[in-house]
Every structure is written in structure tokens, then in C-alpha cells.
C-alpha positions in Angstrom: 111.7 133.3 77.5 109.9 134.4 80.6 109.6 138.1 81.3 111.9 139.7 83.8 111.3 142.7 86.1 113.4 144.8 83.7 111.3 144.1 80.6 109.3 146.8 78.9 106.1 144.8 79.4 106.7 144.5 83.1 107.4 148.2 83.4 104.3 149.0 81.4 102.0 147.2 83.8 103.8 148.6 86.9 103.9 145.2 88.6 105.6 146.5 91.7 102.3 148.1 92.6 100.4 144.8 92.3 102.3 142.2 94.1 102.9 143.4 97.7 102.5 141.1 100.6 100.4 142.8 103.3 101.8 140.9 106.2 104.8 142.5 107.8 108.3 141.0 107.4 108.3 140.2 111.1 105.0 138.2 110.7 106.3 136.4 107.6 109.6 135.4 109.3 108.2 134.4 112.6 109.4 131.0 113.8 107.7 128.6 116.2 110.8 128.9 118.3 112.8 132.2 118.1 116.3 132.0 116.7 118.6 134.8 117.9 121.2 133.7 115.3 118.8 134.6 112.4 120.0 138.2 112.5 123.5 137.2 111.5 122.7 134.2 109.3 124.0 135.1 105.8 121.5 132.7 104.2 118.5 134.8 105.2 115.4 133.5 106.8 113.8 131.7 103.8 117.0 130.2 102.2 117.8 128.9 105.7 114.5 127.2 105.6 115.4 125.6 102.3 118.6 124.2 103.7 116.7 122.8 106.7 114.3 121.0 104.4 117.0 119.7 102.1 119.0 118.2 105.0 116.0 116.5 106.6 115.2 112.8 106.4 111.7 113.2 104.9 113.2 115.2 102.0 115.8 112.4 101.3 113.0 109.8 101.3 111.1 111.5 98.5 113.6 110.1 95.9 112.0 106.7 96.5 108.3 107.8 96.6 106.0 107.5 93.7 104.8 110.7 91.9 102.3 109.0 89.5 104.0 105.9 88.1 105.4 103.2 90.4 108.6 102.4 88.4 111.5 101.9 90.9 113.8 100.4 88.3 113.3 103.2 85.6 115.6 106.1 86.4 113.8 108.3 83.9 110.3 108.2 85.5 109.5 111.2 87.7 109.7 110.6 91.5 108.4 112.8 94.3 111.7 114.5 94.9 112.0 115.5 91.2 108.5 116.9 91.3 109.2 119.2 94.2 112.4 120.5 92.5 110.3 121.3 89.4 107.8 123.2 91.5 110.6 125.1 93.3 112.3 126.2 90.1 109.1 127.1 88.3 107.8 129.2 91.3 111.2 130.9 91.7 111.2 131.9 88.1 107.7 133.3 88.4 108.7 135.3 91.5 111.7 136.8 89.8 109.6 138.0 87.0 107.0 139.5 89.4 109.6 141.0 91.7 108.7 138.7 94.5 111.0 136.7 96.8 112.3 133.6 95.0 114.0 132.3 98.2 110.6 132.1 99.9 109.0 130.4 96.8 112.0 128.0 96.7 111.6 127.0 100.3 107.9 126.4 100.0 108.3 124.4 96.8 111.0 122.2 98.2 109.0 121.4 101.3 105.4 121.3 100.0 105.2 117.5 99.5 107.1 116.3 102.5 104.0 114.7 103.8 103.2 112.5 100.8 102.7 108.8 101.5 104.3 105.8 99.7 102.6 105.0 96.4 101.5 108.5 95.5 97.9 109.7 95.7 96.7 106.2 95.9 98.6 105.7 99.2 97.0 108.9 100.5 93.5 107.6 99.7 94.3 104.2 101.4 95.5 105.9 104.5 92.6 108.3 104.5 90.2 105.3 104.4 92.0 103.5 107.2 92.0 106.6 109.3 88.2 107.0 109.1 86.5 110.3 109.7 89.7 112.2 110.2 90.9 111.3 106.7 94.4 112.0 105.4 95.4 115.1 103.4 99.1 115.3 102.4 99.1 119.1 102.6 98.1 119.1 106.2 100.3 116.2 107.0 103.3 118.0 105.4 102.9 120.7 108.0 102.9 118.0 110.7 106.1 116.7 109.3 108.0 120.0 109.3 106.5 121.1 112.6 106.8 117.9 114.7 107.9 114.7 113.1 111.4 115.6 112.0 114.3 115.7 114.4 112.6 113.3 116.8 109.6 115.5 117.5 111.4 118.9 117.4 110.5 119.7 113.8 112.4 122.1 111.4 111.4 125.4 113.1 110.5 127.0 109.7 109.1 130.5 109.3 105.4 131.2 109.2 105.4 132.2 105.5 107.0 128.8 104.5 104.7 126.8 106.8 101.7 128.6 105.5 102.7 128.0 101.9 103.2 124.3 102.6 99.9 123.6 104.2 97.9 125.7 101.6 99.6 124.6 98.4 96.7 122.3 97.3 97.6 121.2 93.8 94.4 119.3 93.2 92.3 122.5 92.6 92.5 124.1 89.2 91.8 127.8 89.7 92.3 130.1 86.7 93.3 133.0 89.0 94.5 133.2 92.6 95.3 135.9 95.2 96.6 135.5 98.7 94.3 136.0 101.7 96.8 138.3 103.4 96.0 137.1 107.0 98.0 135.3 109.7 96.2 132.0 110.3 96.4 129.5 113.0 97.9 126.8 110.8 97.6 124.1 113.4 93.8 124.5 113.2 93.5 123.9 109.4 91.9 120.6 108.6 90.6 121.2 105.0 91.9 122.3 101.6 89.7 125.4 101.5 92.3 128.0 102.6 94.6 130.2 100.5 98.3 131.1 101.2 99.0 134.3 103.0 101.7 135.4 100.5 102.0 135.9 96.7 105.0 133.5 96.8 102.7 130.8 98.3 100.2 131.4 95.5 103.0 131.1 93.0 103.9 127.7 94.4 100.3 126.6 94.3 100.0 127.6 90.6 103.5 126.1 89.9 102.4 122.7 91.4 99.8 122.4 88.6 102.3 123.6 85.9 104.9 121.1 87.0 103.0 117.9 86.8 100.7 118.5 83.8 103.4 118.0 81.1 105.7 115.8 83.1 102.9 113.2 83.8 102.2 113.2 80.0 105.9 112.8 79.3 106.1 109.8 81.6 103.0 108.2 80.2 104.3 108.6 76.6 107.6 107.0 77.7 105.8 104.1 79.2 103.6 103.7 76.1 100.3 104.5 77.7 99.6 107.4 75.3 101.1 109.0 72.3 101.5 112.6 71.2 98.6 112.2 68.8 96.4 111.2 71.7 96.8 114.6 73.4 93.7 116.8 72.7 94.2 119.0 69.6 93.7 122.3 71.4 96.1 121.2 74.1 98.8 120.4 71.5 98.2 123.6 69.6 98.0 126.0 72.5 100.3 124.4 75.1 102.7 122.2 73.1 103.5 118.6 72.6 106.1 117.9 75.3 106.8 118.8 78.9 109.3 121.6 78.0 106.9 123.3 75.7 104.0 123.0 78.1 105.9 124.5 81.0 107.3 127.3 78.8 103.8 128.2 77.6 102.1 128.1 81.0 104.9 130.1 82.8 105.0 132.8 80.2 101.2 133.1 80.0 100.9 133.2 83.8 103.5 136.0 84.0 102.0 138.1 81.3 98.5 137.7 82.7 99.6 138.4 86.2 101.4 141.6 85.2 98.3 142.7 83.3 95.7 141.9 85.9 97.4 142.1 89.3 96.5 138.5 90.2 98.3 135.3 89.4 96.5 133.3 86.7 96.2 132.2 83.1 94.5 133.7 80.0 91.2 132.3 78.9 92.7 130.4 75.9 95.5 128.8 77.9 93.3 128.0 80.8 90.8 126.2 78.6 93.6 124.2 76.9 95.0 123.4 80.3 91.7 122.0 81.6 91.4 119.9 78.5 94.8 118.3 78.9 94.2 117.9 82.7 91.0 116.0 82.0 92.7 113.9 79.4 95.4 113.0 82.0 92.8 112.0 84.5 90.9 109.8 82.1 93.8 108.3 80.1 96.5 108.2 82.7 95.5 108.5 86.4 92.5 106.3 86.2 93.7 104.1 83.3 93.5 100.3 83.7 97.3 100.1 83.4 97.6 102.0 86.8 94.4 100.9 88.6 95.2 97.2 88.0 98.0 97.5 90.6 95.9 99.4 93.2 94.8 96.2 95.0 98.4 95.3 95.7 99.2 98.6 97.2 96.1 98.4 99.3 97.1 95.0 100.6 100.5 96.3 101.5 99.4 99.3 103.5 96.5 97.6 105.1 98.7 94.7 106.2 101.4 97.1 107.6 98.8 99.1 109.5 97.2 96.0 111.1 100.6 94.5 112.0 102.1 97.7 113.5 98.9 98.6 115.3 98.9 95.2 116.9 102.5 95.6 117.9 102.0 99.0 119.5 98.9 97.8 121.4 101.0 95.0 122.9 104.4 96.7 123.5 103.7 100.4 123.6 107.1 102.2 124.1 108.9 99.2 125.5 111.6 99.1 122.8 113.2 95.7 123.7 109.9 94.0 123.3 109.8 94.8 119.6 113.1 93.0 119.1 111.4 89.8 120.1 109.5 89.8 116.8 112.8 88.9 115.1 112.3 91.1 112.1 113.8 94.4 111.1 110.4 96.2 110.6 109.4 95.5 114.2 112.9 96.5 115.5 112.9 99.8 113.5 109.3 100.6 114.5 110.2 100.0 118.1 113.2 102.3 117.7 110.9 105.0 116.2 108.4 104.7 119.1 111.2 105.0 121.6 112.8 108.0 120.1 109.4 109.8 119.6 108.0 108.8 123.0 108.3 112.3 124.5 106.6 113.9 121.6 103.6 111.5 121.5 103.2 111.8 125.2 103.1 115.6 124.9 100.6 115.4 122.1 98.2 113.0 123.8 96.8 111.7 120.5 95.3 108.4 119.7 97.7 105.3 119.6 96.9 104.8 115.9 98.5 108.1 115.1 101.9 106.6 115.8 101.3 103.9 113.2 99.9 106.4 110.6 103.0 108.6 111.1 105.4 105.7 110.6 103.6 104.3 107.5 103.1 107.7 105.9 106.9 108.4 106.1 107.8 105.1 104.4 109.2 105.0 100.9 107.7 102.7 98.3 110.6 100.3 98.6 110.6 100.3 102.4 106.9 99.5 102.5 107.4 96.5 100.1 110.5 95.3 102.0 108.5 95.6 105.3 105.8 93.3 104.0 108.5 90.7 103.1 109.9 91.1 106.6 106.5 90.3 108.1 106.1 87.2 106.0 109.7 85.8 105.9 112.2 87.9 107.9 115.7 88.3 106.5 117.0 86.6 109.6 114.8 83.5 108.9 117.2 81.5 106.8 120.2 82.6 108.9 118.6 81.2 112.1 117.8 77.9 110.5 121.3 77.6 109.0 122.6 78.0 112.6 120.3 75.3 113.8 121.3 73.0 111.0 125.0 73.5 111.8 124.5 73.2 115.5 125.7 76.7 116.1 124.5 78.0 119.5 123.4 74.5 120.7 123.3 74.3 124.4 123.4 78.1 124.9 
């Protein structure tokens, strides 16, 4: 079991001296728009942020967004919403052991992937290519979601510490040790993945992101028959374990012990070497396997077609909502409704017209993206309209 602040080992290393956030509570809790009611809110600043995330539309949509495997009819394959809950629980456990704030870690963990596209990291790469020099990074886009795109342009009004942890969570880097940078940053100016969180809790989430998906991706791959337990590198099986539960337990316990011993969050040399070996195995045998890459062309066609179609609509109709209804398909009507409701925000932002389209597509679930393609080709109203003509309904109107 993981260590707790009351364990002899924790007391021996005096962890309370190590893990202190240098930013003041006021700096960590600062909101984009001040909230007088925060002083009397029983939830506290960070748990209030968690509830704001959970009740948001982008959070709800994650249950239908790919984590690694596109498998909408398999209830036991990890989706994006399950992944963020794993990250939240793991990071909160680590923070309890290190006497940090589990509510802050929980809020960052639940919100860190709100900006993920449909079809997982492949969708991110496709949108990045379509966007050109600006590219697309889900960490940066997640901040855009919580700051602006939810609530029709008003955002969720989260605290600085949560927003900082979200944009700097970068789970695609595999550092052995991490420490926060202890500075207040202009988060809106961040365009790269080269910054660190300002808090220890943000660092805990960043490390937990890697812990959460290493074993779970293996578990899903084994369930789908892509790999077997015997395929896992020998050192990985021996040091980390043979299933997701064992791998998480090993990594969390090792990180807590090493962190208490060194004063920075990280893994021992032996565990880190085994981690890298399994991570490389996952990349070679799972993420880039023919079983997954064979479907990439279909997802590319879907997102490219949606981008071209919606961009053309926006060029023609702008914010004239009724014009979209003339397309006689639900995708156009819903996009027109989105443009209308977000008109004030986009006018205040003065960004490029294509940004409206990117925002709309990035927010789609896998299922909605596929359904939207069908709407472009053969709208759901198509057969109904022709049935009416065949029956003479509406003739002479």
C-alpha cells in the first residue's frame, strides 16, 4: 500500500520540509474573474473547480472520445473520461502521501484532457496538420476550453493553480524527476510544451498521467489480442508487474518513496529503466502497430472532410444562423447554432475564421464526427423528404 503522511518512513524523511509551494495561497487561488462567494463556499476553491469541470459539456463528451483504441461498442476499453479519472485518483493518492492538497490535484486531473480531439492523439495530429504553422497541442487547447469555449464563451473561471496544471501537464515527456518552477506565468502566452507546472500538485498530475496510461494501454491491448503477457519485456514484468493494477501500485509506491527520500517527484533508477522499456514496447507494438495505423486513413478522411465542409459553410454564411438551416442537415444546423451562440466571443477575440471550425471539430466526440460525415453525404432528413414527395404531402404549398 502507498505510504501515508503518518508512516515512519515519511516522518524519517521529513517530507513536510520538501514539498512546499512557493506561490502564496492568494496567487494559487486567483480566478480570471473574482468570485466574492468563494469566501463562504464550503467546497473550497479547488474542489469548486472540480465540480465546475464535472458539470461542463466538454467533460461529458470525453466518455465518447478515444483514449488509444477506437472501440465504441466495447464497454471495457478505456475512453478519455476513464483516463482522466485514473489520473485524478492517482495524483490525489500521491498528494495525500506527500502532505499536499489532493483537491488541487483532483481538479487538475479531471480537467487536464478537456481539449483532446476525437480519435485520440491521431486526431490531434490531423488537426495540427490542417492548422499549419500554429499546430494543435491538446494541453494548450485544454486551457482554451476551460477559459473561453465553455458556457458560450465565458469559460469555467477556474483558479490559477488548476489552469496552470492543465496547460503544463504534458504526458508525452518521460522525465525521471520533476520539480515545479514556482512562478506565476502568463498562461495565455504559452504555445509550447516546454514549461513546468507552478505547483507540486501540478507536477504530481503530470507524473500521474504517465502512470495512468502505461499499464491501462497494455491491458486494453491484451484484451483486444494485440499483445500477450509474455510479450511484455522481461524487466518490465519483473520490476513493474504483469497487469495494470500491479504496474500502478509499483509506480505509485516507488514515486512516493523516492520523492520522500529526494525532495523531488520521481522514480528510482531501476523502476524508471523498466518504465522506459515498457513505454517503448507500447509505442512499437501498440501505438504504431498495423492494427491501429490501418484505420488512420479513415479518420483523416473524416476530419479533413468535416474541416473543408464547415469552413466552406462559415465562409458563405458567417454568423447568419438561418442560412445554415438551408443545408437541410443536422450538422450544418448545429454548427450554425454554435456560431450564433459564440458570436460575441469570436468577435471579441478577432481571430481567424478557421478557428471557429477548429474549435467545433476539436470538441466533437468520435461518434458525432462519424455521424456528421453521414449527414453531409445522406442527411437523416433525406428519406423523409422523398417519402413526403412520394405521398404528395405538402404539394401545392
